[in-house]
Phi, psi and omega in degrees: 000025183294345179283348182279152175279119181286156183238153182306131181313321179298328175290325180291314178300314181296318182298318179290329175296315185298306183297335181304337184282350180285340183150165186304319180296340177278348182285117176234108185293136180243132180087198181304140177208144178296159184091185182254134181230145183234153175298138180301332178291330175292328180292323177294319180298330177273001181060033181048038184305324181299318183289318178301318181291318182296317186292321178295316183292321185292320185270350178070033183260140178263011185252103179303326178292335179292310181301319179303316180301309190293315178297318186286325172299311177303310180297321178295332182288319181289344170270312181301317190304301183287335176290315176293321183297316179292316180295314189279319181274324186238355175074030187228135173260116181287142179270119179266006190291339175255023190294144182232151172238145177304130180306325184249016191197182183271344190301144179251155186209139167256123185294328178221145178274121171215150186187180186232158173292130176290128177289185177250165176058217177302335179289322174297320179300312186289328175291313180295317178299308185298320181297313189274308188281314182286316191263348174229314183285327173291322172288332174296323178296321173301325188266357180302136175269010172223142178293121174234139180299137178304322179292325176299305184301322182285327176294328172299312181300319174300314186288327180296313185294314187292325179294319177299313182294324179293320175297325178286322175306312186300323185270337176230067180297340177292346183254024182316313190294308182290321181291313179300315187295325178281326178297321178296319184291319179297322175297345181257010192244134171047225181294351175278338181299122179088008185273350179170193182209156177265142176227104175104163187290339179270016183065022175304133186234140178238108177282165184249020176217187181228137172286351182078009180298330186294345181274353175285152170305111185085013185278170183216173179280130178291167183296325182261013184293143174294343188263359176281140187280139171259147182268000000 
């Protein structure tokens, strides 16, 4: 992303602080924080194994792929939310190159705030797609220690993107055109293409795969699940 124009660190930090108010998945710690943190690349290489094991134990599932899918879905949400929030509300693409993860949890941290001025048009779609899908979710998928279908993981990514965009729209309906435009464009790009569709002006989403949450004891089908019956 060397062709993008950098923005002052203070502006990036302010944008991340602002979008954190939209919800827990939008929260991305910047600077010093308590606890132990490790480079996100190390966490990807291990397939977020610590989170997969914790989730399997919490849900009481004997299917590791179910826990892996749910963990990947949650991580995708923690990436899409702050990125889309900063892009859509502040015109800033946060630099996630130094991203770290809590050693014993899912929280994410940036040691220092860096970012770029968001480009316009197709360039913005490709920059955001590459940042989340290519630089983060692809290496996570490669590191998973249990086999999960690529289409399911891409469906999770699409679902997380749609939910993040819907949250931004819910709090800023005056930006409907730009929010909807980027979400629709992302859904037509790369491995997000064909993973679901938006229905209605409020970005209600229906995916074409299932995250497998319904397979955990007491689980259910999510509201955007392809397995839910339509009337």
